[in-house]
C-alpha positions in Angstrom: 0.2 0.1 -0.1 2.9 2.7 0.8 4.4 2.3 -2.8 0.9 2.9 -4.5 0.5 5.9 -2.6 4.5 6.7 -3.2 3.9 5.9 -7.1 1.2 8.3 -6.8 2.5 11.0 -5.1 5.0 10.7 -7.2 3.1 11.1 -10.5 1.8 14.6 -8.9 5.1 15.8 -8.3 5.8 14.8 -11.9 1.9 16.6 -14.0 3.0 19.8 -11.3 6.9 19.5 -12.9 5.8 20.5 -16.4 2.5 22.2 -16.1 4.8 24.7 -14.7 7.4 24.5 -17.7 6.8 27.3 -21.0 4.2 26.2 -23.3 7.1 25.8 -26.0 10.5 25.9 -27.5 11.5 28.2 -30.7 15.0 28.4 -32.2 15.5 31.9 -33.1 18.1 32.3 -36.4 19.5 35.2 -36.4 20.7 35.8 -40.7 22.7 38.8 -41.5 22.3 40.5 -38.5 18.2 40.1 -38.2 15.6 37.5 -36.8 14.1 35.8 -38.8 10.5 36.1 -37.7 8.5 38.2 -34.6 8.8 36.6 -31.4 4.8 36.0 -30.2 4.7 35.2 -26.5 0.9 35.0 -25.0 0.2 36.6 -22.3 1.0 35.0 -18.6 2.6 32.4 -20.4 6.3 31.7 -21.1 8.5 30.2 -24.1 12.0 29.1 -24.5 14.3 30.6 -27.2 17.0 28.8 -28.6 19.4 31.1 -30.3 22.0 29.7 -33.0 25.0 32.4 -31.9 25.9 32.5 -28.0 25.1 35.8 -26.3 26.8 38.0 -23.3 23.8 40.0 -23.0 20.5 40.7 -23.2 18.0 43.2 -22.5 14.2 44.1 -23.4 12.8 47.3 -24.1 9.7 47.6 -22.0 9.9 45.4 -18.7 6.0 45.7 -18.4 5.3 44.0 -21.6 7.6 41.1 -21.7 9.9 39.2 -19.1 13.3 37.8 -19.8 15.9 35.5 -18.3 19.3 33.5 -19.4 19.3 30.0 -19.3 22.6 29.0 -20.9 24.6 31.7 -23.6 22.4 29.8 -26.3 18.3 29.6 -24.3 16.6 32.8 -22.8 13.1 32.4 -21.4 10.4 35.1 -22.1 7.5 35.8 -20.1 4.9 37.8 -21.6 3.5 39.9 -19.2 1.0 42.8 -20.3 -0.1 42.7 -24.4 2.1 45.4 -26.6 5.0 45.0 -28.6 8.5 45.6 -27.7 12.6 44.5 -28.6 15.0 42.5 -27.4 18.1 43.0 -27.8 20.9 40.5 -27.9 24.7 41.5 -27.6 27.7 39.6 -28.2 31.0 39.7 -26.3 32.8 43.1 -26.3 28.6 44.4 -26.3 29.0 43.9 -30.1 25.3 43.7 -31.6 23.7 40.5 -32.9 20.5 41.3 -33.1 17.3 43.1 -32.4 14.2 41.2 -31.9 10.3 42.0 -32.4 8.4 40.3 -29.3 4.6 40.4 -29.5 2.8 39.5 -26.9 -1.3 38.9 -27.0 -3.3 37.5 -25.6 -4.4 33.7 -25.3 -6.4 32.4 -27.2 -5.9 28.7 -27.2 -8.4 28.3 -24.1 -11.0 30.2 -25.8 -10.8 28.4 -29.0 -11.0 24.9 -27.1 -14.3 26.7 -25.3 -15.9 28.0 -28.5 -15.4 24.9 -30.3 -17.2 22.9 -27.5 -20.1 25.0 -27.4 -20.1 25.4 -30.7 -18.9 22.8 -32.8 -21.1 23.2 -36.3 -20.2 27.0 -36.4 -17.1 28.0 -38.8 -15.8 30.8 -36.3 -12.4 32.4 -36.8 -10.7 34.2 -33.6 -7.4 36.2 -34.0 -6.0 38.0 -31.1 -5.5 41.7 -31.5 -3.3 43.7 -29.0 -4.9 42.8 -26.0 -8.4 42.1 -27.9 -10.2 39.4 -29.7 -11.3 39.3 -33.0 -13.9 36.8 -34.4 -14.9 36.8 -37.8 -16.3 33.7 -40.0 -19.9 33.0 -41.1 -22.5 31.4 -38.1 -25.9 30.3 -38.8 -28.1 32.6 -36.7 -28.2 35.3 -34.3 -28.6 33.1 -31.2 -24.9 31.4 -32.3 -23.5 34.9 -32.7 -24.7 36.2 -29.1 -23.2 33.0 -27.9 -20.1 33.4 -29.1 -20.2 37.1 -27.9 -20.5 36.2 -24.8 -18.4 33.3 -24.1 -15.5 36.0 -26.0 -17.0 39.1 -23.0 -15.6 37.2 -20.6 -11.8 36.4 -22.1 -11.6 39.8 -22.8 -14.5 42.4 -21.6 -15.1 45.4 -23.8 -12.7 44.3 -26.2 -14.4 42.1 -28.7 -14.3 43.1 -31.9 -17.1 41.2 -34.3 -16.6 40.4 -38.2 -19.1 37.6 -38.6 -21.8 37.6 -40.3 -24.8 35.5 -40.2 -26.2 33.2 -43.2 -28.9 31.0 -44.5 -32.4 33.5 -45.4 -32.4 36.3 -43.6 -35.7 38.0 -45.7 -38.9 37.7 -43.9 -42.4 38.1 -45.8 -45.4 38.4 -42.9 -49.1 37.6 -44.1 -51.4 39.5 -42.5 -55.2 38.7 -42.4 -58.0 40.8 -40.7 -61.2 39.6 -40.7 -64.3 41.4 -39.4 -67.9 40.9 -39.2 -70.4 43.3 -38.1 -74.1 42.7 -37.3 -76.6 45.4 -36.8 -80.4 44.7 -36.0 -83.3 47.4 -34.6 -87.0 46.5 -33.4 -89.1 49.6 -33.1 -93.0 49.4 -32.0 -94.7 52.5 -31.1 -98.3 54.4 -31.3 -99.4 57.8 -31.0 -103.2 59.4 -30.9 -104.0 62.7 -31.8 -107.3 64.8 -31.4 -108.3 67.5 -33.2 -112.1 69.7 -32.7 -113.5 72.4 -34.2 -115.5 74.6 -31.9 -118.7 76.7 -32.4 -116.3 79.9 -32.7 -114.3 78.6 -35.4 -111.4 77.9 -32.7 -109.5 74.5 -33.8 -108.0 72.4 -31.2 -105.6 70.0 -32.0 -103.9 67.8 -29.8 -101.0 64.8 -30.2 -99.7 62.6 -27.6 -97.8 59.5 -27.5 -94.5 58.0 -27.5 -94.3 59.6 -31.1 -95.7 62.8 -30.3 -92.3 64.6 -30.8 -92.7 67.2 -33.7 -92.5 64.7 -36.8 -96.1 64.3 -36.9 -99.1 66.0 -37.2 -102.6 65.8 -37.0 -104.5 66.5 -40.8 -107.6 67.9 -41.1 -109.3 64.9 -41.8 -108.3 63.8 -38.2 -105.7 61.7 -39.7 -101.8 61.7 -39.0 -98.9 63.6 -41.9 -95.8 61.7 -40.9 -92.2 60.7 -43.1 -91.4 58.0 -40.7 -91.4 54.7 -42.2 -93.0 51.7 -41.1 -95.9 54.4 -39.9 -99.8 53.6 -40.5 -102.0 56.1 -39.3 -106.1 55.9 -38.7 -108.5 58.7 -38.8 -112.3 58.9 -37.7 -115.3 61.6 -36.7 -117.4 61.8 -33.6 -119.2 65.1 -34.6 -117.2 67.8 -34.1 -113.9 65.3 -33.1 -111.9 64.0 -35.3 -109.7 61.4 -33.5 -106.6 60.0 -35.5 -104.0 57.2 -34.2 -100.9 56.5 -35.8 -98.8 53.1 -35.5 -95.3 52.5 -36.2 -93.7 49.3 -36.2 -89.7 48.9 -37.8 -87.7 46.2 -38.3 -84.1 46.8 -40.2 -81.0 44.3 -40.3 -77.3 45.3 -41.2 -74.5 43.1 -42.0 -71.0 44.6 -42.9 -67.9 41.9 -43.6 -64.0 43.5 -44.0 -61.5 41.4 -45.0 -57.3 42.1 -45.9 -54.7 40.5 -46.6 -51.6 43.0 -46.5 -48.2 41.3 -47.4 -44.6 42.8 -46.4 -41.1 41.6 -46.8 -38.9 43.3 -44.8 -34.5 42.2 -43.8 -33.7 40.3 -40.7 -33.9 43.7 -37.9 -35.1 46.0 -40.0 -38.6 48.3 -39.8 -41.2 47.6 -42.2 -44.5 49.9 -43.3 -47.4 49.3 -44.6 -50.7 51.7 -45.3 -53.8 50.9 -47.8 -56.2 53.4 -47.3 -56.2 57.0 -47.5 -55.3 61.0 -45.1 -57.9 62.6 -43.9 -57.5 66.2 -43.5 -58.3 67.6 -39.9 -58.6 71.4 -39.3 -55.9 72.5 -36.6 -56.1 76.1 -34.9 -52.0 77.8 -34.8 -51.2 80.8 -34.1 -50.2 83.0 -30.9 -53.7 83.1 -30.5 -55.0 80.4 -32.4 -56.6 82.7 -34.8 -55.2 80.8 -38.2 -56.2 77.0 -39.1 -53.7 74.9 -41.0 -55.1 71.3 -42.1 -52.7 68.2 -40.4 -53.6 64.8 -42.5 -54.6 61.8 -40.4 -54.5 58.2 -42.4 -56.9 55.6 -42.1 -57.0 52.0 -43.8 -54.8 48.8 -43.4 -51.9 49.8 -41.4 -49.0 47.0 -40.9 -45.7 48.0 -39.3 -43.3 45.5 -38.2 -39.8 44.3 -37.3 -38.7 40.5 -37.9 -35.9 39.1 -36.1 -34.4 35.1 -37.7 -33.2 33.8 -34.2 -32.0 30.5 -34.9 -32.4 28.6 -37.8 -36.5 28.6 -38.7 -37.2 30.7 -35.9 -38.4 34.2 -36.5 -39.1 36.8 -33.5 -41.5 39.8 -34.5 -42.3 42.7 -33.2 -45.1 44.0 -34.7 -48.4 47.1 -34.8 -51.7 46.6 -36.8 -54.0 48.6 -36.9 -57.7 48.7 -39.1 -59.4 52.1 -39.4 -62.2 53.9 -41.0 -64.4 57.3 -41.4 -67.4 57.0 -38.8 -69.6 59.1 -40.3 -72.2 58.6 -37.3 -70.0 61.1 -35.3 -69.1 64.9 -36.8 -67.7 67.8 -34.9 -68.4 71.5 -36.1 -65.5 73.9 -35.5 -64.6 76.9 -36.5 -67.0 76.1 -40.1 -65.5 72.8 -40.8 -67.1 69.6 -40.3 -65.1 66.7 -38.8 -65.7 62.8 -38.6 -64.6 60.3 -36.3 -62.8 57.4 -36.8 -63.4 53.3 -35.8 -59.8 52.0 -35.0 -59.0 48.4 -34.4 -55.5 47.8 -33.3 -52.8 45.5 -32.1 -49.2 45.9 -31.1 -47.3 42.7 -29.6 -44.1 40.4 -29.7 -44.7 36.9 -30.6 -42.3 34.0 -31.4 -42.9 31.3 -34.1 -41.1 29.3 -36.7 -41.9 29.6 -40.7 -45.4 28.9 -41.7 -47.1 28.8 -38.4 -49.6 31.1 -38.0 -51.2 33.3 -34.7 -54.2 35.0 -33.6 -52.4 37.6 -32.1 -55.5 39.7 -31.7 -59.8 38.8 -31.0 -62.3 41.0 -30.3 -66.3 40.1 -29.7 -68.9 42.7 -28.9 -72.2 42.4 -28.3 -74.1 45.7 -27.4 -77.7 45.5 -27.0 -80.1 48.4 -25.6 -83.4 47.6 -24.5 -86.3 51.2 -24.2 -89.4 51.2 -23.1 -91.1 54.6 -22.4 -95.0 55.5 -22.4 -97.4 58.7 -21.3 -97.3 58.6 -17.6 -100.6 56.9 -16.2 -102.2 57.0 -19.8 -99.9 53.9 -20.5 -100.8 51.9 -17.7 -104.4 51.7 -19.6 -105.0 48.0 -20.2 -105.2 47.8 -24.0 -105.7 51.3 -24.7 -102.6 52.1 -22.8 -100.1 50.6 -25.8 -101.9 53.6 -27.3 -99.4 55.7 -25.4 -96.4 53.4 -25.4 -93.3 52.7 -27.3 -90.5 49.9 -27.1 -87.3 49.6 -29.5 -84.5 46.7 -29.3 -81.5 47.4 -30.9 -78.6 45.3 -31.2 -75.3 45.2 -32.2 -72.2 42.3 -32.7 -68.8 42.6 -33.7 -66.1 40.2 -34.2 -62.7 40.9 -35.5 -59.6 38.1 -35.6 -55.9 38.8 -37.4 -54.1 36.1 -38.3 -50.4 36.5 -38.5 -47.9 34.2 -40.6 -43.6 34.9 -41.3 -42.3 32.7 -44.1 -38.3 33.1 -44.6 -38.1 34.3 -48.5 -35.8 34.6 -51.2 -35.4 36.7 -53.9 -36.7 35.1 -57.4 -36.6 35.6 -60.9 -39.0 38.1 -62.1 -40.4 36.2 -64.8 -42.0 33.8 -62.1 -44.5 36.0 -61.5 -47.9 36.6 -62.4 -49.3 40.0 -61.8 -53.3 40.8 -62.0 -52.9 43.1 -64.8 -51.6 40.2 -66.8 -54.9 38.5 -66.5 -56.6 41.1 -69.1 -55.4 43.2 -71.5 -56.9 46.6 -72.6 -59.6 45.6 -76.2 -58.7 46.8 -79.1 -60.7 49.4 -80.8 -62.6 46.7 -82.8 -63.1 44.7 -79.9 -64.8 47.8 -78.1 -66.7 49.1 -80.6 -67.7 45.9 -82.4 -68.3 43.8 -80.0 -68.5 45.5 -76.9 -65.6 44.1 -75.1 -64.4 45.6 -72.3 -61.1 43.4 -71.8 -59.4 41.4 -74.2 -57.6 37.8 -73.4 -54.2 37.3 -74.1 -50.6 36.9 -72.6 -48.2 34.5 -71.9 -47.5 31.4 -69.7 -49.9 31.1 -66.7 -50.9 34.4 -66.7 -52.4 33.7 -70.5 -54.6 31.3 -69.4 -55.9 32.3 -67.0 -56.8 35.8 -69.2 -58.6 33.6 -71.6 -61.1 33.0 -69.1 -64.6 34.3 -69.3 -65.4 36.8 -66.5 -68.8 37.8 -67.7 -70.9 36.7 -65.3 -73.5 37.9 -62.1 -70.7 37.8 -59.8 -68.2 40.3 -61.7 -64.4 40.0 -61.6 -63.3 37.6 -59.4 -59.7 37.2 -58.4 -58.5 34.5 -56.1 
């Protein structure tokens, strides 16, 4: 057992001794009074230099960069202390100059190269030392790999890393956005009004109107009937002596349906912002000047708006920062200001950041809105009379429903030849004069390739021109 311990201790001692030795040994050749190459020394490491000529004295220009000592008349021990460049002078007997050697001390990047190869084995990254910093060059497959390499380099040379690396692969992203919105409105109303027209003996007329519609839009006629401009109104009149009575019944039901669909597509380089607007600009008067006595016009954009910044993170993973909006002029709200009539805007907008793969889709925004209003009005006391009270009551029901969904799908794209694209204008050509005046054709067939085949189709149908 003691023999085993002695052997183990001896092996450990040998390992420590070898670890303390210099990392390499170089032979310094002097040709016609000058060294053949620069002496490169890693920082905090040492090299042993063998000279082919014996020397009597050594000197170093800047001991702060490198430290030297003699091992024999032909061996030199050089220790790198700080990044930089200095001069080693070799003198022969009687002070005769043998040569000056340039000593370059730089960071030891050997360990950094090993760690970089372990962490990113499939990346082609070249590592060089530059004075007291590290220079990285080459091409990496993604931004994630680039960030990992820079983070590791900063641990060996904080704030002294030069990045000359590029990101390979497809770095252009096309964003496909689909806006789908459905709006439905239903309105129902039922009301009644009672009018009285009397003629006195002195020729005085007395007119009266009561009920939920007694709002000035209805007037009593001389025959006891009603004059109204309302839709869905039915008036009845009858006479009892000098008293003429009129009854107005109004029942109205209206329905509305609106479908909105927009599919803007936009392509941008990774890390660059792209914007898209399909709509217009609405003029808005704005007061200006010292006393707001002058009016200037500013334009507010509306329509389908899209702004996004894509970043290809790793392979086909895309980080997407986007802002999408759909806006329109609301003619139901109008503001009068200084002789100008300005409408309000309806706007649906989303701003988010998501991460997905090429071709995957997300519903980044959804809105389900259901507005309900029920109104019941009556003439006090008269509306509570059984059966006859219906003539003095009105009921109104209104419901508005809206649903909005915004879907996004990113794609990694690359340029292609222009001949591969088919434009919407390729499908139909302007007609000739003979086709227009003699045959009444507004579009002529033609074109080449797939677009030409589509252009030969007949678009005359009840639904008009449809482009898939």
